[in-house]
PDB file of the backbone (N, CA, C, O) and the ligand in Angstrom, with CONECT records:
HET     ZN  A 101       1
ATOM      1  N   MET A   1      14.147  29.850 -90.404  1.00  0.00           N
ATOM      2  CA  MET A   1      13.183  30.694 -91.115  1.00  0.00           C
ATOM      3  C   MET A   1      12.216  29.782 -91.876  1.00  0.00           C
ATOM      4  O   MET A   1      12.632  28.931 -92.662  1.00  0.00           O
ATOM      5  N   ASN A   2      10.928  29.976 -91.627  1.00  0.00           N
ATOM      6  CA  ASN A   2       9.964  29.156 -92.348  1.00  0.00           C
ATOM      7  C   ASN A   2       9.583  29.815 -93.684  1.00  0.00           C
ATOM      8  O   ASN A   2      10.047  30.913 -93.995  1.00  0.00           O
ATOM      9  N   LEU A   3       8.743  29.141 -94.462  1.00  0.00           N
ATOM     10  CA  LEU A   3       8.407  29.632 -95.800  1.00  0.00           C
ATOM     11  C   LEU A   3       7.684  30.975 -95.748  1.00  0.00           C
ATOM     12  O   LEU A   3       7.865  31.813 -96.631  1.00  0.00           O
ATOM     13  N   ARG A   4       6.868  31.181 -94.719  1.00  0.00           N
ATOM     14  CA  ARG A   4       6.130  32.440 -94.598  1.00  0.00           C
ATOM     15  C   ARG A   4       7.108  33.593 -94.325  1.00  0.00           C
ATOM     16  O   ARG A   4       6.984  34.674 -94.901  1.00  0.00           O
ATOM     17  N   GLN A   5       8.085  33.342 -93.434  1.00  0.00           N
ATOM     18  CA  GLN A   5       9.081  34.380 -93.119  1.00  0.00           C
ATOM     19  C   GLN A   5       9.955  34.687 -94.333  1.00  0.00           C
ATOM     20  O   GLN A   5      10.280  35.843 -94.604  1.00  0.00           O
ATOM     21  N   LEU A   6      10.330  33.629 -95.060  1.00  0.00           N
ATOM     22  CA  LEU A   6      11.127  33.844 -96.277  1.00  0.00           C
ATOM     23  C   LEU A   6      10.314  34.683 -97.266  1.00  0.00           C
ATOM     24  O   LEU A   6      10.860  35.550 -97.949  1.00  0.00           O
ATOM     25  N   GLY A   7       9.020  34.422 -97.337  1.00  0.00           N
ATOM     26  CA  GLY A   7       8.132  35.190 -98.203  1.00  0.00           C
ATOM     27  C   GLY A   7       8.076  36.655 -97.814  1.00  0.00           C
ATOM     28  O   GLY A   7       8.007  37.526 -98.681  1.00  0.00           O
ATOM     29  N   GLU A   8       8.106  36.937 -96.509  1.00  0.00           N
ATOM     30  CA  GLU A   8       8.057  38.324 -96.049  1.00  0.00           C
ATOM     31  C   GLU A   8       9.350  39.052 -96.393  1.00  0.00           C
ATOM     32  O   GLU A   8       9.328  40.232 -96.744  1.00  0.00           O
ATOM     33  N   VAL A   9      10.477  38.351 -96.291  1.00  0.00           N
ATOM     34  CA  VAL A   9      11.772  38.952 -96.598  1.00  0.00           C
ATOM     35  C   VAL A   9      11.864  39.302 -98.086  1.00  0.00           C
ATOM     36  O   VAL A   9      12.457  40.316 -98.453  1.00  0.00           O
ATOM     37  N   THR A  10      11.271  38.452 -98.945  1.00  0.00           N
ATOM     38  CA  THR A  10      11.434  38.608-100.387  1.00  0.00           C
ATOM     39  C   THR A  10      10.211  39.178-101.085  1.00  0.00           C
ATOM     40  O   THR A  10      10.258  39.428-102.289  1.00  0.00           O
ATOM     41  N   ASP A  11       9.120  39.388-100.364  1.00  0.00           N
ATOM     42  CA  ASP A  11       7.848  39.834-100.929  1.00  0.00           C
ATOM     43  C   ASP A  11       7.328  38.842-101.981  1.00  0.00           C
ATOM     44  O   ASP A  11       6.736  39.229-102.988  1.00  0.00           O
ATOM     45  N   ASN A  12       7.567  37.564-101.714  1.00  0.00           N
ATOM     46  CA  ASN A  12       7.066  36.500-102.567  1.00  0.00           C
ATOM     47  C   ASN A  12       6.211  35.555-101.722  1.00  0.00           C
ATOM     48  O   ASN A  12       6.199  35.637-100.493  1.00  0.00           O
ATOM     49  N   THR A  13       5.500  34.657-102.403  1.00  0.00           N
ATOM     50  CA  THR A  13       4.750  33.635-101.681  1.00  0.00           C
ATOM     51  C   THR A  13       5.215  32.262-102.140  1.00  0.00           C
ATOM     52  O   THR A  13       5.275  31.988-103.339  1.00  0.00           O
ATOM     53  N   TYR A  14       5.542  31.403-101.186  1.00  0.00           N
ATOM     54  CA  TYR A  14       6.026  30.062-101.484  1.00  0.00           C
ATOM     55  C   TYR A  14       5.053  29.045-100.904  1.00  0.00           C
ATOM     56  O   TYR A  14       4.532  29.233 -99.805  1.00  0.00           O
ATOM     57  N   ASP A  15       4.810  27.975-101.641  1.00  0.00           N
ATOM     58  CA  ASP A  15       3.872  26.978-101.141  1.00  0.00           C
ATOM     59  C   ASP A  15       4.514  25.615-100.871  1.00  0.00           C
ATOM     60  O   ASP A  15       3.904  24.760-100.228  1.00  0.00           O
ATOM     61  N   GLN A  16       5.744  25.407-101.361  1.00  0.00           N
ATOM     62  CA  GLN A  16       6.394  24.119-101.140  1.00  0.00           C
ATOM     63  C   GLN A  16       7.893  24.327-100.985  1.00  0.00           C
ATOM     64  O   GLN A  16       8.461  25.311-101.459  1.00  0.00           O
ATOM     65  N   GLU A  17       8.518  23.367-100.303  1.00  0.00           N
ATOM     66  CA  GLU A  17       9.972  23.371-100.217  1.00  0.00           C
ATOM     67  C   GLU A  17      10.465  21.962-100.525  1.00  0.00           C
ATOM     68  O   GLU A  17       9.907  20.973-100.050  1.00  0.00           O
ATOM     69  N   HIS A  18      11.528  21.892-101.337  1.00  0.00           N
ATOM     70  CA  HIS A  18      12.150  20.601-101.610  1.00  0.00           C
ATOM     71  C   HIS A  18      13.349  20.448-100.686  1.00  0.00           C
ATOM     72  O   HIS A  18      14.218  21.318-100.643  1.00  0.00           O
ATOM     73  N   THR A  19      13.397  19.358 -99.956  1.00  0.00           N
ATOM     74  CA  THR A  19      14.558  19.073 -99.109  1.00  0.00           C
ATOM     75  C   THR A  19      15.066  17.674 -99.445  1.00  0.00           C
ATOM     76  O   THR A  19      14.281  16.787 -99.781  1.00  0.00           O
ATOM     77  N   CYS A  20      16.374  17.481 -99.353  1.00  0.00           N
ATOM     78  CA  CYS A  20      16.960  16.162 -99.571  1.00  0.00           C
ATOM     79  C   CYS A  20      18.287  16.080 -98.830  1.00  0.00           C
ATOM     80  O   CYS A  20      18.908  17.102 -98.539  1.00  0.00           O
ATOM     81  N   SER A  21      18.710  14.886 -98.531  1.00  0.00           N
ATOM     82  CA  SER A  21      19.925  14.708 -97.723  1.00  0.00           C
ATOM     83  C   SER A  21      21.193  15.071 -98.489  1.00  0.00           C
ATOM     84  O   SER A  21      22.242  15.281 -97.880  1.00  0.00           O
ATOM     85  N   GLU A  22      21.107  15.149 -99.827  1.00  0.00           N
ATOM     86  CA  GLU A  22      22.276  15.520-100.626  1.00  0.00           C
ATOM     87  C   GLU A  22      22.662  16.988-100.435  1.00  0.00           C
ATOM     88  O   GLU A  22      23.808  17.365-100.678  1.00  0.00           O
ATOM     89  N   ASN A  23      21.711  17.812-100.001  1.00  0.00           N
ATOM     90  CA  ASN A  23      21.987  19.212 -99.723  1.00  0.00           C
ATOM     91  C   ASN A  23      22.637  19.309 -98.345  1.00  0.00           C
ATOM     92  O   ASN A  23      21.991  19.090 -97.321  1.00  0.00           O
ATOM     93  N   LEU A  24      23.925  19.641 -98.341  1.00  0.00           N
ATOM     94  CA  LEU A  24      24.677  19.635 -97.082  1.00  0.00           C
ATOM     95  C   LEU A  24      24.485  20.904 -96.254  1.00  0.00           C
ATOM     96  O   LEU A  24      24.821  20.926 -95.071  1.00  0.00           O
ATOM     97  N   PHE A  25      23.942  21.969 -96.872  1.00  0.00           N
ATOM     98  CA  PHE A  25      23.731  23.225 -96.142  1.00  0.00           C
ATOM     99  C   PHE A  25      22.290  23.707 -96.328  1.00  0.00           C
ATOM    100  O   PHE A  25      22.044  24.746 -96.942  1.00  0.00           O
ATOM    101  N   PRO A  26      21.343  22.933 -95.788  1.00  0.00           N
ATOM    102  CA  PRO A  26      19.926  23.217 -96.061  1.00  0.00           C
ATOM    103  C   PRO A  26      19.412  24.550 -95.522  1.00  0.00           C
ATOM    104  O   PRO A  26      18.392  25.043 -96.003  1.00  0.00           O
ATOM    105  N   THR A  27      20.088  25.149 -94.535  1.00  0.00           N
ATOM    106  CA  THR A  27      19.605  26.458 -94.082  1.00  0.00           C
ATOM    107  C   THR A  27      20.122  27.576 -94.981  1.00  0.00           C
ATOM    108  O   THR A  27      19.519  28.647 -95.050  1.00  0.00           O
ATOM    109  N   ALA A  28      21.239  27.331 -95.671  1.00  0.00           N
ATOM    110  CA  ALA A  28      21.801  28.347 -96.567  1.00  0.00           C
ATOM    111  C   ALA A  28      21.281  28.192 -97.991  1.00  0.00           C
ATOM    112  O   ALA A  28      21.031  29.188 -98.671  1.00  0.00           O
ATOM    113  N   ASP A  29      21.117  26.961 -98.443  1.00  0.00           N
ATOM    114  CA  ASP A  29      20.656  26.691 -99.808  1.00  0.00           C
ATOM    115  C   ASP A  29      19.266  26.087 -99.749  1.00  0.00           C
ATOM    116  O   ASP A  29      19.102  24.918 -99.400  1.00  0.00           O
ATOM    117  N   ARG A  30      18.266  26.887-100.092  1.00  0.00           N
ATOM    118  CA  ARG A  30      16.878  26.432 -99.972  1.00  0.00           C
ATOM    119  C   ARG A  30      16.202  26.411-101.324  1.00  0.00           C
ATOM    120  O   ARG A  30      16.302  27.352-102.112  1.00  0.00           O
ATOM    121  N   ILE A  31      15.504  25.299-101.574  1.00  0.00           N
ATOM    122  CA  ILE A  31      14.802  25.128-102.840  1.00  0.00           C
ATOM    123  C   ILE A  31      13.304  25.219-102.559  1.00  0.00           C
ATOM    124  O   ILE A  31      12.720  24.358-101.902  1.00  0.00           O
ATOM    125  N   VAL A  32      12.704  26.286-103.076  1.00  0.00           N
ATOM    126  CA  VAL A  32      11.300  26.533-102.774  1.00  0.00           C
ATOM    127  C   VAL A  32      10.509  26.777-104.052  1.00  0.00           C
ATOM    128  O   VAL A  32      11.053  27.213-105.066  1.00  0.00           O
ATOM    129  N   HIS A  33       9.213  26.487-103.979  1.00  0.00           N
ATOM    130  CA  HIS A  33       8.321  26.728-105.109  1.00  0.00           C
ATOM    131  C   HIS A  33       7.583  28.033-104.878  1.00  0.00           C
ATOM    132  O   HIS A  33       6.876  28.202-103.885  1.00  0.00           O
ATOM    133  N   CYS A  34       7.764  28.962-105.825  1.00  0.00           N
ATOM    134  CA  CYS A  34       7.179  30.296-105.707  1.00  0.00           C
ATOM    135  C   CYS A  34       5.878  30.353-106.489  1.00  0.00           C
ATOM    136  O   CYS A  34       5.822  29.927-107.642  1.00  0.00           O
ATOM    137  N   ILE A  35       4.829  30.881-105.863  1.00  0.00           N
ATOM    138  CA  ILE A  35       3.534  30.995-106.561  1.00  0.00           C
ATOM    139  C   ILE A  35       3.129  32.452-106.785  1.00  0.00           C
ATOM    140  O   ILE A  35       2.191  32.730-107.532  1.00  0.00           O
ATOM    141  N   SER A  36       3.836  33.380-106.140  1.00  0.00           N
ATOM    142  CA  SER A  36       3.507  34.790-106.321  1.00  0.00           C
ATOM    143  C   SER A  36       4.735  35.629-106.002  1.00  0.00           C
ATOM    144  O   SER A  36       5.408  35.413-104.995  1.00  0.00           O
ATOM    145  N   SER A  37       5.019  36.606-106.892  1.00  0.00           N
ATOM    146  CA  SER A  37       6.160  37.487-106.693  1.00  0.00           C
ATOM    147  C   SER A  37       5.706  38.929-106.831  1.00  0.00           C
ATOM    148  O   SER A  37       5.266  39.331-107.908  1.00  0.00           O
ATOM    149  N   HIS A  38       5.800  39.709-105.779  1.00  0.00           N
ATOM    150  CA  HIS A  38       5.347  41.105-105.767  1.00  0.00           C
ATOM    151  C   HIS A  38       3.925  41.197-106.320  1.00  0.00           C
ATOM    152  O   HIS A  38       3.617  42.050-107.152  1.00  0.00           O
ATOM    153  N   ASP A  39       3.074  40.300-105.839  1.00  0.00           N
ATOM    154  CA  ASP A  39       1.652  40.258-106.196  1.00  0.00           C
ATOM    155  C   ASP A  39       1.374  39.797-107.630  1.00  0.00           C
ATOM    156  O   ASP A  39       0.232  39.873-108.084  1.00  0.00           O
ATOM    157  N   VAL A  40       2.385  39.324-108.344  1.00  0.00           N
ATOM    158  CA  VAL A  40       2.169  38.754-109.676  1.00  0.00           C
ATOM    159  C   VAL A  40       2.264  37.232-109.558  1.00  0.00           C
ATOM    160  O   VAL A  40       3.190  36.709-108.939  1.00  0.00           O
ATOM    161  N   LYS A  41       1.304  36.528-110.152  1.00  0.00           N
ATOM    162  CA  LYS A  41       1.268  35.088-110.068  1.00  0.00           C
ATOM    163  C   LYS A  41       2.434  34.473-110.853  1.00  0.00           C
ATOM    164  O   LYS A  41       2.643  34.816-112.016  1.00  0.00           O
ATOM    165  N   VAL A  42       3.171  33.595-110.244  1.00  0.00           N
ATOM    166  CA  VAL A  42       4.248  32.881-110.927  1.00  0.00           C
ATOM    167  C   VAL A  42       4.179  31.402-110.555  1.00  0.00           C
ATOM    168  O   VAL A  42       3.438  31.011-109.653  1.00  0.00           O
ATOM    169  N   ASP A  43       4.949  30.599-111.251  1.00  0.00           N
ATOM    170  CA  ASP A  43       4.989  29.159-111.000  1.00  0.00           C
ATOM    171  C   ASP A  43       6.416  28.713-111.273  1.00  0.00           C
ATOM    172  O   ASP A  43       6.724  28.220-112.358  1.00  0.00           O
ATOM    173  N   SER A  44       7.290  28.888-110.280  1.00  0.00           N
ATOM    174  CA  SER A  44       8.683  28.531-110.529  1.00  0.00           C
ATOM    175  C   SER A  44       9.351  27.998-109.267  1.00  0.00           C
ATOM    176  O   SER A  44       9.068  28.417-108.145  1.00  0.00           O
ATOM    177  N   TRP A  45      10.252  27.050-109.515  1.00  0.00           N
ATOM    178  CA  TRP A  45      11.110  26.556-108.435  1.00  0.00           C
ATOM    179  C   TRP A  45      12.337  27.437-108.395  1.00  0.00           C
ATOM    180  O   TRP A  45      12.884  27.807-109.434  1.00  0.00           O
ATOM    181  N   GLN A  46      12.766  27.773-107.192  1.00  0.00           N
ATOM    182  CA  GLN A  46      13.879  28.697-107.037  1.00  0.00           C
ATOM    183  C   GLN A  46      14.869  28.154-106.017  1.00  0.00           C
ATOM    184  O   GLN A  46      14.499  27.551-105.009  1.00  0.00           O
ATOM    185  N   LEU A  47      16.143  28.393-106.320  1.00  0.00           N
ATOM    186  CA  LEU A  47      17.201  28.092-105.360  1.00  0.00           C
ATOM    187  C   LEU A  47      17.616  29.409-104.708  1.00  0.00           C
ATOM    188  O   LEU A  47      18.119  30.317-105.369  1.00  0.00           O
ATOM    189  N   HIS A  48      17.394  29.491-103.404  1.00  0.00           N
ATOM    190  CA  HIS A  48      17.777  30.684-102.648  1.00  0.00           C
ATOM    191  C   HIS A  48      19.054  30.386-101.880  1.00  0.00           C
ATOM    192  O   HIS A  48      19.147  29.379-101.178  1.00  0.00           O
ATOM    193  N   ASN A  49      20.034  31.264-102.017  1.00  0.00           N
ATOM    194  CA  ASN A  49      21.257  31.154-101.234  1.00  0.00           C
ATOM    195  C   ASN A  49      21.236  32.297-100.226  1.00  0.00           C
ATOM    196  O   ASN A  49      21.289  33.472-100.591  1.00  0.00           O
ATOM    197  N   ILE A  50      21.159  31.929 -98.964  1.00  0.00           N
ATOM    198  CA  ILE A  50      20.994  32.919 -97.891  1.00  0.00           C
ATOM    199  C   ILE A  50      22.159  32.793 -96.913  1.00  0.00           C
ATOM    200  O   ILE A  50      22.463  31.703 -96.426  1.00  0.00           O
ATOM    201  N   HIS A  51      22.799  33.914 -96.635  1.00  0.00           N
ATOM    202  CA  HIS A  51      23.880  33.897 -95.630  1.00  0.00           C
ATOM    203  C   HIS A  51      23.451  34.657 -94.389  1.00  0.00           C
ATOM    204  O   HIS A  51      23.045  35.817 -94.457  1.00  0.00           O
ATOM    205  N   TYR A  52      23.551  33.974 -93.246  1.00  0.00           N
ATOM    206  CA  TYR A  52      23.247  34.600 -91.958  1.00  0.00           C
ATOM    207  C   TYR A  52      24.565  34.954 -91.277  1.00  0.00           C
ATOM    208  O   TYR A  52      25.477  34.132 -91.194  1.00  0.00           O
ATOM    209  N   ALA A  53      24.650  36.187 -90.793  1.00  0.00           N
ATOM    210  CA  ALA A  53      25.888  36.652 -90.173  1.00  0.00           C
ATOM    211  C   ALA A  53      26.259  35.812 -88.952  1.00  0.00           C
ATOM    212  O   ALA A  53      25.403  35.417 -88.160  1.00  0.00           O
ATOM    213  N   THR A  54      27.548  35.554 -88.826  1.00  0.00           N
ATOM    214  CA  THR A  54      28.069  34.831 -87.665  1.00  0.00           C
ATOM    215  C   THR A  54      28.521  35.842 -86.612  1.00  0.00           C
ATOM    216  O   THR A  54      28.621  37.037 -86.887  1.00  0.00           O
ATOM    217  N   ALA A  55      28.792  35.347 -85.408  1.00  0.00           N
ATOM    218  CA  ALA A  55      29.268  36.212 -84.322  1.00  0.00           C
ATOM    219  C   ALA A  55      30.570  36.910 -84.728  1.00  0.00           C
ATOM    220  O   ALA A  55      30.783  38.077 -84.402  1.00  0.00           O
ATOM    221  N   GLU A  56      31.428  36.195 -85.434  1.00  0.00           N
ATOM    222  CA  GLU A  56      32.706  36.767 -85.873  1.00  0.00           C
ATOM    223  C   GLU A  56      32.482  37.945 -86.823  1.00  0.00           C
ATOM    224  O   GLU A  56      33.187  38.951 -86.756  1.00  0.00           O
ATOM    225  N   GLU A  57      31.492  37.806 -87.709  1.00  0.00           N
ATOM    226  CA  GLU A  57      31.221  38.884 -88.667  1.00  0.00           C
ATOM    227  C   GLU A  57      30.677  40.133 -87.971  1.00  0.00           C
ATOM    228  O   GLU A  57      30.936  41.257 -88.399  1.00  0.00           O
ATOM    229  N   VAL A  58      29.919  39.919 -86.891  1.00  0.00           N
ATOM    230  CA  VAL A  58      29.435  41.057 -86.108  1.00  0.00           C
ATOM    231  C   VAL A  58      30.626  41.738 -85.440  1.00  0.00           C
ATOM    232  O   VAL A  58      30.725  42.965 -85.420  1.00  0.00           O
ATOM    233  N   GLU A  59      31.521  40.931 -84.899  1.00  0.00           N
ATOM    234  CA  GLU A  59      32.700  41.444 -84.207  1.00  0.00           C
ATOM    235  C   GLU A  59      33.574  42.329 -85.095  1.00  0.00           C
ATOM    236  O   GLU A  59      34.084  43.354 -84.643  1.00  0.00           O
ATOM    237  N   ILE A  60      33.746  41.935 -86.358  1.00  0.00           N
ATOM    238  CA  ILE A  60      34.602  42.729 -87.246  1.00  0.00           C
ATOM    239  C   ILE A  60      33.818  43.799 -88.002  1.00  0.00           C
ATOM    240  O   ILE A  60      34.349  44.456 -88.898  1.00  0.00           O
ATOM    241  N   GLY A  61      32.545  43.965 -87.629  1.00  0.00           N
ATOM    242  CA  GLY A  61      31.772  45.080 -88.177  1.00  0.00           C
ATOM    243  C   GLY A  61      31.110  44.831 -89.518  1.00  0.00           C
ATOM    244  O   GLY A  61      30.673  45.777 -90.173  1.00  0.00           O
ATOM    245  N   GLU A  62      31.027  43.577 -89.942  1.00  0.00           N
ATOM    246  CA  GLU A  62      30.408  43.294 -91.233  1.00  0.00           C
ATOM    247  C   GLU A  62      28.902  43.083 -91.130  1.00  0.00           C
ATOM    248  O   GLU A  62      28.204  43.035 -92.143  1.00  0.00           O
ATOM    249  N   ALA A  63      28.408  42.958 -89.903  1.00  0.00           N
ATOM    250  CA  ALA A  63      26.967  42.779 -89.708  1.00  0.00           C
ATOM    251  C   ALA A  63      26.563  43.429 -88.401  1.00  0.00           C
ATOM    252  O   ALA A  63      27.379  43.616 -87.498  1.00  0.00           O
ATOM    253  N   GLU A  64      25.284  43.768 -88.319  1.00  0.00           N
ATOM    254  CA  GLU A  64      24.772  44.432 -87.107  1.00  0.00           C
ATOM    255  C   GLU A  64      24.539  43.431 -85.987  1.00  0.00           C
ATOM    256  O   GLU A  64      24.803  43.720 -84.820  1.00  0.00           O
ATOM    257  N   PHE A  65      24.042  42.250 -86.348  1.00  0.00           N
ATOM    258  CA  PHE A  65      23.729  41.257 -85.320  1.00  0.00           C
ATOM    259  C   PHE A  65      23.874  39.856 -85.900  1.00  0.00           C
ATOM    260  O   PHE A  65      23.791  39.647 -87.110  1.00  0.00           O
ATOM    261  N   GLU A  66      24.090  38.917 -85.008  1.00  0.00           N
ATOM    262  CA  GLU A  66      24.225  37.516 -85.399  1.00  0.00           C
ATOM    263  C   GLU A  66      22.900  37.032 -85.992  1.00  0.00           C
ATOM    264  O   GLU A  66      21.836  37.260 -85.417  1.00  0.00           O
ATOM    265  N   GLY A  67      22.972  36.373 -87.129  1.00  0.00           N
ATOM    266  CA  GLY A  67      21.755  35.886 -87.767  1.00  0.00           C
ATOM    267  C   GLY A  67      21.176  36.854 -88.779  1.00  0.00           C
ATOM    268  O   GLY A  67      20.225  36.518 -89.485  1.00  0.00           O
ATOM    269  N   GLU A  68      21.738  38.058 -88.860  1.00  0.00           N
ATOM    270  CA  GLU A  68      21.288  39.025 -89.869  1.00  0.00           C
ATOM    271  C   GLU A  68      21.548  38.452 -91.271  1.00  0.00           C
ATOM    272  O   GLU A  68      22.593  37.849 -91.517  1.00  0.00           O
ATOM    273  N   ILE A  69      20.608  38.642 -92.167  1.00  0.00           N
ATOM    274  CA  ILE A  69      20.828  38.192 -93.546  1.00  0.00           C
ATOM    275  C   ILE A  69      21.709  39.227 -94.239  1.00  0.00           C
ATOM    276  O   ILE A  69      21.287  40.360 -94.470  1.00  0.00           O
ATOM    277  N   THR A  70      22.941  38.825 -94.569  1.00  0.00           N
ATOM    278  CA  THR A  70      23.865  39.771 -95.190  1.00  0.00           C
ATOM    279  C   THR A  70      24.075  39.462 -96.671  1.00  0.00           C
ATOM    280  O   THR A  70      24.693  40.246 -97.391  1.00  0.00           O
ATOM    281  N   TYR A  71      23.563  38.328 -97.117  1.00  0.00           N
ATOM    282  CA  TYR A  71      23.663  37.983 -98.529  1.00  0.00           C
ATOM    283  C   TYR A  71      22.484  37.102 -98.892  1.00  0.00           C
ATOM    284  O   TYR A  71      22.153  36.167 -98.163  1.00  0.00           O
ATOM    285  N   HIS A  72      21.845  37.402-100.026  1.00  0.00           N
ATOM    286  CA  HIS A  72      20.695  36.604-100.466  1.00  0.00           C
ATOM    287  C   HIS A  72      20.606  36.684-101.983  1.00  0.00           C
ATOM    288  O   HIS A  72      20.444  37.767-102.545  1.00  0.00           O
ATOM    289  N   SER A  73      20.712  35.536-102.642  1.00  0.00           N
ATOM    290  CA  SER A  73      20.553  35.514-104.086  1.00  0.00           C
ATOM    291  C   SER A  73      19.581  34.417-104.448  1.00  0.00           C
ATOM    292  O   SER A  73      19.323  33.514-103.653  1.00  0.00           O
ATOM    293  N   MET A  74      19.036  34.497-105.663  1.00  0.00           N
ATOM    294  CA  MET A  74      18.045  33.521-106.083  1.00  0.00           C
ATOM    295  C   MET A  74      18.212  33.243-107.570  1.00  0.00           C
ATOM    296  O   MET A  74      18.446  34.157-108.362  1.00  0.00           O
ATOM    297  N   ILE A  75      18.090  31.966-107.943  1.00  0.00           N
ATOM    298  CA  ILE A  75      18.012  31.617-109.358  1.00  0.00           C
ATOM    299  C   ILE A  75      16.850  30.654-109.551  1.00  0.00           C
ATOM    300  O   ILE A  75      16.529  29.864-108.664  1.00  0.00           O
ATOM    301  N   VAL A  76      16.224  30.731-110.724  1.00  0.00           N
ATOM    302  CA  VAL A  76      15.120  29.833-111.059  1.00  0.00           C
ATOM    303  C   VAL A  76      15.714  28.529-111.587  1.00  0.00           C
ATOM    304  O   VAL A  76      16.603  28.548-112.439  1.00  0.00           O
ATOM    305  N   ILE A  77      15.230  27.417-111.088  1.00  0.00           N
ATOM    306  CA  ILE A  77      15.773  26.112-111.467  1.00  0.00           C
ATOM    307  C   ILE A  77      14.641  25.149-111.805  1.00  0.00           C
ATOM    308  O   ILE A  77      13.496  25.366-111.409  1.00  0.00           O
ATOM    309  N   ASN A  78      14.963  24.093-112.533  1.00  0.00           N
ATOM    310  CA  ASN A  78      13.989  23.040-112.824  1.00  0.00           C
ATOM    311  C   ASN A  78      14.358  21.719-112.166  1.00  0.00           C
ATOM    312  O   ASN A  78      13.502  20.866-111.934  1.00  0.00           O
ATOM    313  N   TYR A  79      15.639  21.562-111.872  1.00  0.00           N
ATOM    314  CA  TYR A  79      16.127  20.331-111.246  1.00  0.00           C
ATOM    315  C   TYR A  79      16.857  20.690-109.955  1.00  0.00           C
ATOM    316  O   TYR A  79      17.477  21.748-109.849  1.00  0.00           O
ATOM    317  N   CYS A  80      16.773  19.795-108.981  1.00  0.00           N
ATOM    318  CA  CYS A  80      17.538  20.014-107.757  1.00  0.00           C
ATOM    319  C   CYS A  80      19.021  19.832-108.080  1.00  0.00           C
ATOM    320  O   CYS A  80      19.410  18.780-108.587  1.00  0.00           O
ATOM    321  N   PRO A  81      19.871  20.853-107.792  1.00  0.00           N
ATOM    322  CA  PRO A  81      21.297  20.718-108.103  1.00  0.00           C
ATOM    323  C   PRO A  81      22.014  19.727-107.195  1.00  0.00           C
ATOM    324  O   PRO A  81      23.165  19.377-107.454  1.00  0.00           O
ATOM    325  N   PHE A  82      21.365  19.280-106.155  1.00  0.00           N
ATOM    326  CA  PHE A  82      21.998  18.361-105.204  1.00  0.00           C
ATOM    327  C   PHE A  82      21.666  16.902-105.501  1.00  0.00           C
ATOM    328  O   PHE A  82      22.564  16.063-105.567  1.00  0.00           O
ATOM    329  N   CYS A  83      20.385  16.597-105.678  1.00  0.00           N
ATOM    330  CA  CYS A  83      20.007  15.192-105.912  1.00  0.00           C
ATOM    331  C   CYS A  83      19.570  14.932-107.349  1.00  0.00           C
ATOM    332  O   CYS A  83      19.403  13.776-107.739  1.00  0.00           O
ATOM    333  N   GLY A  84      19.382  15.993-108.149  1.00  0.00           N
ATOM    334  CA  GLY A  84      19.047  15.817-109.550  1.00  0.00           C
ATOM    335  C   GLY A  84      17.589  15.609-109.857  1.00  0.00           C
ATOM    336  O   GLY A  84      17.229  15.374-111.010  1.00  0.00           O
ATOM    337  N   LYS A  85      16.746  15.688-108.863  1.00  0.00           N
ATOM    338  CA  LYS A  85      15.318  15.453-109.069  1.00  0.00           C
ATOM    339  C   LYS A  85      14.693  16.524-109.966  1.00  0.00           C
ATOM    340  O   LYS A  85      15.000  17.710-109.844  1.00  0.00           O
ATOM    341  N   ASN A  86      13.815  16.087-110.863  1.00  0.00           N
ATOM    342  CA  ASN A  86      13.033  17.026-111.671  1.00  0.00           C
ATOM    343  C   ASN A  86      11.946  17.609-110.781  1.00  0.00           C
ATOM    344  O   ASN A  86      10.991  16.923-110.417  1.00  0.00           O
ATOM    345  N   LEU A  87      12.099  18.874-110.436  1.00  0.00           N
ATOM    346  CA  LEU A  87      11.194  19.490-109.453  1.00  0.00           C
ATOM    347  C   LEU A  87       9.786  19.671-110.007  1.00  0.00           C
ATOM    348  O   LEU A  87       8.814  19.690-109.251  1.00  0.00           O
ATOM    349  N   ASN A  88       9.678  19.803-111.324  1.00  0.00           N
ATOM    350  CA  ASN A  88       8.349  19.997-111.910  1.00  0.00           C
ATOM    351  C   ASN A  88       7.524  18.724-111.948  1.00  0.00           C
ATOM    352  O   ASN A  88       6.343  18.746-112.296  1.00  0.00           O
ATOM    353  N   ASP A  89       8.156  17.613-111.585  1.00  0.00           N
ATOM    354  CA  ASP A  89       7.478  16.323-111.558  1.00  0.00           C
ATOM    355  C   ASP A  89       6.530  16.137-110.382  1.00  0.00           C
ATOM    356  O   ASP A  89       5.579  15.359-110.458  1.00  0.00           O
ATOM    357  N   HIS A  90       6.793  16.851-109.302  1.00  0.00           N
ATOM    358  CA  HIS A  90       5.988  16.575-108.093  1.00  0.00           C
ATOM    359  C   HIS A  90       5.367  17.822-107.512  1.00  0.00           C
ATOM    360  O   HIS A  90       5.508  18.107-106.323  1.00  0.00           O
ATOM    361  N   LYS A  91       4.682  18.559-108.354  1.00  0.00           N
ATOM    362  CA  LYS A  91       3.962  19.754-107.881  1.00  0.00           C
ATOM    363  C   LYS A  91       2.686  19.318-107.199  1.00  0.00           C
ATOM    364  O   LYS A  91       1.922  20.158-106.724  1.00  0.00           O
TER     365      LYS A  91
HETATM  366 ZN    ZN A 101      17.194  17.388-103.968  1.00  0.00          ZN2+
END
């Protein structure tokens, strides 16, 4: 999922993503810079935790299809929890 698609799912707009090798699950834990949320201008780095359904979860009836987003949470952060970088330093 690219930043534009993530924006469509959340009705937000993101202009940057922080990636680093210390993050062992980069497709599940994404650090993005949000510039607009529901048409309101914002300026915040966010950690998104996204779970995509596995084939097993579809089989036991917990999801409709493989890859379906079945869990998504977000918290606003200032530092990368994986490498410790100050995210506001490199806007
Ligand atoms: Zn990092």
